[in-house]
N, C-alpha and C positions, 0 to 999 in steps of 0.2 A: 498523869494527863487523863487517863480513863476515869479516875475518880472525879476529876473536875468536870468532865463531860457528863458523867452520871448525875452530878450535883445540879448542873444547868438543866438537864432534862427533867429531873424531879421538881426543880423550882418552877419550870415552865408548866409542868403538869398540874401542880398544886395551885400556883398563882399564874394563870395564863397571860395576864397583862404584862408580866415581866418579859415575855418573849419579844416585845417591841424593841427593846434596847439591850438585849442580852449579848450582842456583839458590837464592836466598834462600827462595822459597816451598816448594821441596822440602825444604830443610833444616829449616824450621820445622815442616812437617807430620810428617816422620819423627822429628824431635826431640821433638815433643809426644806421639807415639804411645807408650803404655806398652810396656815390653819384653815383658810377658806376652802382649799382643795381637799381638806380632811374631814369636812363636815359630815359626809355620809358615814365615814368610818366611826366618828365619835357618836353619831346617832345610833349606829348599830351597837356600839359598846354600852351606850346608855340603856337601851331597851333590854339587851341580853342580861346585863348585870343587875338591873333594877328588879328583875324577876325573882331575885332571892327573897324579896319582901313577901311576895305572894306564896312562895314555897314555905316560908316560916309560918305564915298565917294558916296554910293548909295543914301543916303538921300539928298545929295547935287546935285544930277542929274549929277554927273561926272565932277564937276568943278575943281577937283584936277588932277594933272598930274599922269600918271601911275607910273612914277619913284617915285614921292612923296608918293603915296599910299603904294608902296612896302617898301620904307624906314620906313614909319610910322608903318607898320605891323610888320616888323622885330624888330623895337625898342620896340613896345608894348610887343611882345612875350618875348624878352630878359629881359625887365624890370619886367614883371610879374613873370617870373621864378626867377629872383634875389630877388624879394619881398618874395616869398615862402622860398627860401634858407635862407634869413635873418630871417624870422619868426621862422624857425626851429632851427637855430644856435644861433643867437643873435637878439632877437625881436627889440631891440632899433634901429638896423640898417635898419629896414623896412622903416623908414622915408625917407631915401635917395632915394631908387628906386621909392617909391610912389611919392615923390616930382618931380622926373625926368619924371614920367608918366604924371603928370599935365603939366610940361613944354613942353613935346613932343606934347601933345594934342593942347595946345594953339599955339605952333609953326606951327603945321600942319594946323590949321584953318586959319592962316594968310598967308599961302604959296600958296593960290589960284593963278594960273597963266594961266587959260584958261576959256573960257566961258562955263557955264553949258549947257547941252543938253536941247533943248527946248521941253517941254512937255505940253500938254493941261492940264487944271486944273483937269479934271477927271483922266487923266493918272497920273498926279502928286500925287493925293490922293491915287491912287491904288499902286503906287510905295512906298509911305510912309507906307501905311497899310501893304503891303507885307514885307517891310524891317523890320518894328517893330515886326511883327509876327514871321518872320524868326529868328531874333536876340533873341527875348524873348523865343521862343521854344528851341533854341540852348542853351541858358544860363540856362533855367530850367532843360533841359536834363542833361547838364553838372553838375548842382548842385545835381540832384538826383543820378547821377553816382558817384559823389564824396562822397555823403552821404553813398551810399552802400559800397564803397571802404573802408571808414574809420570806418564803424560800422559792418554790417553783413559780409562784405568781410574779414575784419581782424579777426572777431570771427571764421569764417569758416576756415581760414588758421591756426589759433591757435588750433582749434579743430582737424583738420587733422594732425597737427604736434604732438599733444598729443597722438592721436590714433596710429600714426606710431611709436612713441617712446614706447608706451605701448606694441604694438605688438613686437617690438624688444626685450623688456625686457622679454616678455613671451616666445618668441622663444629661447632666450638664456638660460633662467632658466628652461624651461620645454621641453627638447628634448624627443623624443620617447624612451620608456623604452624597451629594448630587453635584456634578461638575461637567462642563463641556466647553471645549474651545475648538479651534479649527482642526486640531490634530487628533483629539481623543475625547471620549466620553468616559465618565466614571460614576459608579453607583455602589454604595456600601452601607451596610447597616448591621448592628448587633442586636440580637434578641437575648436579653439577660435571663439567666435562670433564677429560680426562687432564692438560691443561696447567694447570689450576686458574686460573680467572678470579676476578673480584671481585663476583659477583652477591650481592645482599642481598634477602631477603624478610623482612619484620618487621611486628609489630603491637604497639602500645603503648597501654595503657589508663591514664588518669589523670582522676580526678574525673568519671567517667561519660562522658568523651570518648574515642573510639577513633580512633587514627591508624594506618592501614595503608599500607605503602609498599613499593616495589621500587626498588632502586638498582643500577646497573651501573658498577663501577669499571673504567677502562681498564687494559690490561696484564694480565699473568699472574704467577703465582708469589708469592713472599713480599711484594714491594712492593705488589701489588694487595691481598693479604690484610691487610697492615698498614693501608693506606688505607681498606679496607673497615671495619675495626674503628673507625677514627677517625670515619668518617661515621656509623656506628651510635651511637657515644657522643654525638656532637653532637646527633643527632636525639632521643635519649632525654633529654638534658639540656634541649633546647628544649621538649619536651613537658611535662617537670616544671615548667618556668617558665611554662607556659600560653601559649606563643607561637603566634600565628596562622601559617598556612602561609607567607605571604610573608616574614614576619620570620624564620621557621625556615630557609628557603632562603637568605635574605640572610646569616644567621650562618654557615651551612656554607660559602657561597661566599667569605666573608672569611677563614675559618679555614684552609681547605685549601691555598691557595698557600704558606703558611709551613711546611707539613709534608709536602710531596710533591715529586716531580721535576717540572720545568717542563712536560713533555709529558703528564703524567697529569691525568685529570679524572674526573668522575662524572656520570652521568645519573641522574635520579630522577623517579618519578611517585608521588604520594601522594593518599590520600583521608582526609578528616576527618569523622567522624560524631559529631554532638552531640545527636541525637534528632529533628532536623527532617527534613522530607521532601525537603530539598535539601542533600545532603552537599556539602562543599567539596572541591575537587580542585585540584591544580597539577601542573605538569610542567616539568622542566628538561632539555631536550635528549633526552627519552625518547620512546619510541614512544607513539602515541595509546592511551588507555584505551578498552576495548571496553565498551559498555553495551547489554545485552540488555533490551529493554522487553517485559514479559510482555503488556501490554495490546495492543500492536500487533505482537508477534512479530517484531520487527526488531532489528538491531544497529546502533548509531550509534558514531561515533568522537568521543571527547572529548579535545581537545588544546589546549595553549597553547604557542605558539612562543616559547621562551625558551632562553637559552644554557645549556650544561652547567655544572655546578658546578666551581669551581676554576680556570677559565681567565681570567676577567676580573673582578677584585675589585670593580670599580666597577659591575658589572651589578646590576640590581634585578629583583625577581620579583613576580609577581601570582598571584592564584588566581581561580577561578570556581566556580559552583555548578551542579549537575545535578539536574533533577527526577526523583525516583525513586518508584516505587510498590511495593506488596507483590509479591514474586516476581521482581523485577528482579535481574539479575546484572551485576556489574562485574568486569572482568578486566584485569589488568596483566601483560604479558609482557615478556621481554627479547629482544634480537635473536638470541640463541641458539636461540629457537623459530622466529621469523618468517623468519630468514635462512638456515635450513638448506636446502641445495641438493640437487637430484636429480642424476642422471647427466648431464643436459643443462645443468646450471648454473642452473636456474630456482629461485628462492626459494619456500619454502612459503607465505610471505606472510600478512598479517593477514586477508585475506578468507577463506582456508581455516579459520583459527582462528575467525573470526566465524561461519562456517557450522556448525562443530562445536558452538560455544556455543549456537547457535539450536536445533540438532537435539536436544541433550541437556540443555537447561536445567532440566528437571524432576528430573534425577538428583541424588543426593548430591554435594556438592562434591568429595569425594575421588575419586569415580568420574569426574566430568567431567575432573578433572586427569589421571587415568590415561588416559582416552580421547584427550585432546589430545596428551599426551606420546607415547603409542603411535603415533599418526598421524604425528607429526613424526619419531619414531625410524625408522619404516618408510620414510619419504620420503627420508632421506639420513643420512649419517654425522655424528656430533657433533664439531664443532670448537670449540664454546664452551659456557659454562654455559647450561643451559636452566631458566628460572625462570618460574613462573606463580603469580599470586595471584588468588584468586576470592573475591568477597564477595556474599552473597545478602541482599537486603532482606526482612525478615520482616514488618514492620508499622510 
């Protein structure tokens, strides 16, 4: 296997254009790329490889006619581009332009029709040295550029495409939550990180029942975005069926293992409001919900110790109720908020979020969100999605 790799490396070094289709993945990529979108690449190949004609004329001290050099340069450029096209489409056809390159070279060599420019021996040696150095530097640079384009360059393009697609998924599936009825107000938003995680903030209304929840899917990129869409779909379907929170989580937990990678999972925290003074809540491996009580001006943690969703299909889930009064605030955050670190590696933590909630509880929900987000942003750099859902009890 090492000899085979060494052979490929040597071939690509001696014949750089062979790098375009040296692997199946490269051949498929360049083969599927429309010719019109490759015009700049082929133009670069034409000019780089046609320079061999000027190199040959320089070594010969200008014994070829200018017209002959130009014709040879154009022929070399066209034939090398034809070689690459044949290599990408039908490799067997490469033999034709490669044979024509050899014919063009020997024809050019025999077409000398003028005397070379006289140079002293030392000047002749210097011209040869400079010519070989120039041509070698040009070809090595061309080879390194080509290597970057077909390896790191392609990987970067693929990564950027994946990130853009994942951002599009997240933007579509996770719009800002703004809701109000006679009993409550809700505001929630997620601020995605550069890596694109899988945070969901959502609110569903069905037959007078309001379900507000936050979920955090493990991982980043497209897999996390796809799983995020699946979680949201199952939640909405469960709400339409009128499922209580435990049954809703049981259903998600049984569905996810069949549609995800084994190591992936989702945490979730949800609140269900049906008009009573004791809204129902549940949690699956998520951070505690913060409850600001206006009557006592304190913040308590509401939590149920349960497994994340999608790890153990046999797990079962329960819910609880919390006593709320007018003016109370309920807040659910993801670890992108609480686990933001400062320069010393210390987390922002739930207690700082609780303090902010206590100090600004009377403000509009959108302002509270921005205050908390600004505090976290100033505390440390963002490495994960930052999501916050706020619900105020009106009466």
